[in-house]
C-alpha positions in Angstrom: -42.0 159.8 193.7 -45.0 158.6 191.7 -45.8 155.1 193.1 -47.5 154.0 189.8 -45.3 151.5 188.0 -44.6 152.4 184.4 -43.3 149.5 182.4 -41.1 149.9 179.3 -41.3 146.7 177.2 -38.5 146.3 174.7 -40.0 144.1 171.9 -37.9 141.9 169.6 -39.5 139.4 167.2 -38.8 135.8 168.3 -37.3 135.0 164.9 -34.9 137.9 164.8 -33.1 138.5 168.1 -29.7 139.6 166.8 -30.1 142.9 168.6 -30.7 141.3 172.0 -27.4 142.5 173.3 -28.2 146.1 172.7 -31.7 145.6 174.0 -30.3 144.2 177.3 -28.0 147.2 177.7 -30.9 149.6 177.0 -33.0 147.9 179.7 -30.1 147.9 182.1 -29.5 151.7 181.7 -33.1 152.5 182.3 -33.4 150.2 185.3 -30.2 151.6 186.8 -31.3 155.3 186.6 -33.4 156.9 189.3 -36.3 158.6 187.5 -38.9 160.8 189.2 -41.5 158.2 188.2 -41.4 154.6 189.1 -40.1 152.9 185.9 -39.0 149.4 185.0 -37.7 148.1 181.7 -38.0 144.5 180.4 -37.3 142.6 177.2 -40.0 140.6 175.5 -39.4 138.1 172.7 -42.9 136.6 172.6 -44.0 135.5 169.2 -46.8 138.0 168.9 -48.9 140.4 171.0 -49.3 140.9 174.8 -52.4 142.2 176.6 -50.6 144.7 178.8 -52.2 148.1 179.3 -50.8 151.7 179.9 -47.3 150.6 179.1 -44.6 151.8 176.8 -43.5 149.5 173.9 -40.0 150.0 172.4 -40.1 148.0 169.1 -36.4 147.4 168.8 -36.7 145.6 165.6 -39.7 145.4 163.3 -41.5 142.1 162.6 -44.0 141.1 159.9 -46.9 141.8 162.2 -45.6 144.7 164.2 -48.0 147.1 162.6 -50.9 145.0 163.8 -49.5 144.8 167.3 -49.1 148.6 167.4 -52.8 148.9 166.4 -54.0 146.8 169.3 -51.5 148.4 171.7 -53.1 151.8 170.9 -56.5 150.4 171.8 -55.2 149.2 175.1 -53.8 152.7 175.9 -50.1 151.8 175.3 -47.4 154.2 173.9 -45.6 152.7 170.9 -42.0 153.7 170.0 -40.3 152.6 166.8 -36.5 152.0 167.1 -35.0 152.3 163.6 -31.4 151.2 162.9 -31.8 151.5 159.1 -34.7 153.9 158.3 -34.0 154.1 154.6 -31.4 152.7 152.2 -30.9 154.5 148.9 -28.3 152.1 147.3 -30.3 148.9 147.7 -28.8 147.2 144.7 -25.4 147.0 146.5 -26.8 144.4 148.8 -27.8 141.9 146.1 -31.2 141.0 144.7 -32.6 139.0 147.6 -31.5 141.6 150.2 -33.0 144.3 148.0 -36.4 142.6 148.2 -36.1 142.2 152.0 -35.2 145.9 152.3 -38.2 147.0 150.2 -40.6 144.7 152.3 -39.1 146.3 155.5 -39.7 149.8 154.2 -43.3 148.9 153.3 -44.0 147.4 156.8 -42.3 150.5 158.3 -44.7 152.8 156.5 -47.6 150.8 157.9 -46.2 151.4 161.4 -45.3 155.0 161.2 -48.7 156.6 160.8 -49.7 154.9 164.1 -46.8 156.1 166.3 -45.8 159.4 167.8 -42.2 158.5 168.8 -39.3 157.3 166.7 -35.8 156.5 167.8 -32.9 156.6 165.4 -29.3 155.8 166.3 -27.3 158.6 164.6 -27.4 161.9 163.0 -27.2 160.1 159.7 -30.2 158.0 160.7 -32.1 161.1 161.3 -31.1 162.6 158.0 -32.2 159.4 156.1 -35.5 159.2 158.0 -36.4 162.8 157.2 -35.4 162.3 153.6 -37.8 159.4 153.1 -40.7 160.2 155.5 -41.1 163.9 154.9 -44.7 163.9 156.2 -43.9 162.4 159.6 -44.5 165.3 162.1 -44.2 163.6 165.5 -41.1 163.3 167.7 -37.8 161.8 166.6 -35.2 161.0 169.2 -31.5 160.2 168.7 -29.8 157.5 170.8 -26.2 156.2 170.5 -25.8 152.5 169.9 -24.5 151.0 173.1 -23.4 147.4 172.9 -22.0 147.2 176.5 -21.8 149.3 179.7 -18.2 148.3 180.6 -15.3 149.8 178.8 -13.2 146.9 177.5 -9.9 148.3 178.8 -6.9 146.2 178.2 -3.4 146.9 179.7 -1.8 144.2 177.6 0.1 145.1 174.4 -2.2 144.2 171.5 -1.1 142.1 168.6 -0.6 143.7 165.2 -4.0 142.4 164.1 -6.8 143.7 161.9 -10.4 142.6 162.3 -13.3 142.3 159.9 -16.8 141.3 161.1 -19.9 141.0 159.0 -21.8 139.4 156.1 -20.4 139.4 152.6 -22.2 141.2 149.9 -21.4 143.8 147.2 -21.5 146.8 149.6 -18.8 145.2 151.8 -16.3 145.1 148.9 -14.7 141.8 149.9 -12.2 141.7 147.0 -10.8 145.1 148.0 -10.4 144.0 151.6 -8.5 140.9 150.5 -6.3 142.9 148.1 -5.6 145.4 151.0 -4.6 142.7 153.4 -2.3 141.1 150.8 -0.6 144.5 150.4 -0.3 144.8 154.2 1.4 141.5 154.4 4.1 142.8 152.0 4.6 146.0 154.0 4.7 144.2 157.4 4.7 140.4 157.5 4.0 140.3 161.2 0.4 141.7 160.8 -2.4 139.1 161.1 -6.0 139.4 159.8 -9.0 138.1 161.8 -12.0 137.5 159.6 -15.4 136.8 161.3 -18.4 136.1 159.2 -21.6 134.1 159.4 -22.0 133.9 155.6 -19.0 132.8 153.5 -19.1 130.8 150.3 -16.3 128.5 149.1 -14.9 131.0 146.7 -14.5 133.6 149.4 -12.9 131.0 151.7 -10.3 130.1 149.0 -9.4 133.8 148.6 -8.9 134.2 152.3 -6.8 131.1 152.7 -4.6 132.5 150.0 -3.5 135.2 152.4 -0.7 135.0 154.9 -1.5 135.1 158.7 -5.2 134.7 158.2 -7.5 133.7 161.1 -10.9 132.7 159.8 -14.0 132.2 162.0 -17.0 131.3 159.9 -20.1 129.5 161.2 -23.9 130.1 161.4 -23.8 130.9 165.2 -20.8 132.9 166.5 -21.0 133.7 170.3 -20.6 137.3 171.3 -17.6 136.3 173.5 -15.6 135.4 170.4 -16.4 138.7 168.7 -15.5 140.7 171.8 -12.3 138.8 172.2 -11.5 139.6 168.6 -11.9 143.3 169.2 -9.9 143.1 172.5 -7.0 141.5 170.6 -7.1 143.7 167.5 -5.7 147.1 166.8 -7.9 148.1 163.8 -11.4 147.3 162.5 -11.6 147.6 158.7 -14.9 148.5 157.1 -15.0 149.6 153.4 -18.8 149.8 152.9 -20.1 152.2 150.3 -23.4 152.8 152.2 -24.0 152.7 155.9 -26.4 154.6 158.2 -24.3 153.9 161.3 -22.3 150.9 162.5 -22.8 148.9 165.6 -19.4 147.4 165.0 -17.8 150.9 165.1 -19.4 151.4 168.5 -18.1 148.0 169.6 -14.6 149.1 168.5 -14.9 152.4 170.4 -15.4 150.6 173.7 -12.8 147.9 173.0 -9.7 150.0 172.6 -9.8 149.3 168.8 -9.2 151.9 166.1 -11.2 152.0 162.9 -10.4 152.4 159.2 -13.4 153.1 157.2 -14.6 154.8 154.0 -15.3 158.5 154.3 -19.1 158.2 154.0 -21.0 160.2 156.7 -22.3 157.0 158.3 -18.8 156.4 159.5 -17.4 159.9 159.8 -20.1 160.9 162.3 -18.6 158.5 164.9 -15.0 159.6 164.9 -14.1 161.8 167.8 -10.5 162.7 166.7 -9.6 161.8 163.1 -6.4 159.8 162.9 -6.7 158.7 166.6 -9.8 156.6 167.3 -10.6 156.4 163.6 -9.4 157.3 160.1 -11.0 157.3 156.7 -10.2 156.8 153.1 -12.3 158.0 150.0 -14.8 155.4 148.6 -12.6 155.5 145.5 -9.4 154.6 147.4 -7.4 151.6 146.2 -5.6 149.0 148.2 -2.3 150.9 148.3 -3.8 153.9 150.0 -5.9 151.8 152.4 -3.0 149.6 153.5 -0.8 152.6 154.2 -3.5 154.2 156.3 -4.0 150.9 158.3 -0.2 150.6 158.8 -0.1 154.1 160.2 -2.9 153.3 162.6 -1.1 150.2 163.8 2.3 151.9 164.2 0.8 154.8 166.4 -1.5 152.5 168.4 0.5 152.6 171.7 1.0 156.4 171.3 -2.8 156.8 171.2 -3.7 154.3 173.9 -4.6 156.8 176.6 -6.8 158.8 174.2 -8.5 155.6 173.0 -9.4 154.8 176.6 -11.0 158.2 177.0 -12.9 157.7 173.8 -14.3 154.4 175.1 -15.4 156.0 178.4 -16.9 159.0 176.6 -18.9 156.8 174.2 -20.5 154.9 177.1 -21.4 158.0 179.0 -22.9 159.7 175.9 -24.8 156.5 175.1 -26.3 156.3 178.6 -27.3 160.0 178.6 -29.1 159.6 175.3 -31.0 156.6 176.5 -32.1 158.3 179.7 -33.0 161.6 177.9 -35.3 159.7 175.5 -36.9 157.6 178.2 -37.7 160.7 180.2 -39.4 162.5 177.3 -41.5 159.4 176.4 -42.5 158.5 180.0 -43.8 162.1 180.6 -46.5 161.3 178.1 -48.2 158.9 180.5 
């Protein structure tokens, strides 16, 4: 074994560490694997810049000054890797004016980084498709890794409640009103079904609509511990996501390893992560109305116990594929040192 220590530094801006959970799993997978070379992975959330030399930097989320840090890293002989969860969004207007401006700024900063790096990591086939569509002149290596939020399959032998879960911010692309209408229809079809709604951003108007539903469980605050979200998935049978635009979803990956089915729109960003349609996940057209959506969800709930064994295998498969993709990418990048 090569005795020289090669350090992989997973960088996250100090002001944006929402991806820290995934970054920790990434580091753990790399540290647990026996590479031919002596490799270690650590997470760095320092505000800006480090003077390390001959190391590998995974920029797991771009900051305002990432392009400057990459420039100095190159001077020090470091390898820079961009990890892109959302390489390009076509339908920016669906996220509201303020978010649209943020997305445009992100894409500008990304363009400043790209011409300096020779390795990019995307997190799905759709991410690769979107990246190539936008950055047609990028000719260096692009790697695909699965989003892996945990290494342990959240297996539960207990009978789950008839519960649906939604997690996320509220904006136009999430179609909040359609979700509320769907849950209202479900309450009529089966009054024993409950709805767990977890969101960090919820105005008074949305709160009033949610509290108008039966069997609603609302968790809404600025900081929501991961344990609460994991428990929500562990107790729920179906995750609902009706987005009109999505590269891939970390929440879908969380559902896969939590014995939780998914009901999503049929966009490629969701379809790509279904192993067996109708078992671990099902879809509806973007044009679907609440009647069709509620019937699909009810079907998912009623066949949950029938599919339990298959769901367990899906969770285990997701984790194994995720680990394999992380190790494969790390090997290819480390070989450049």
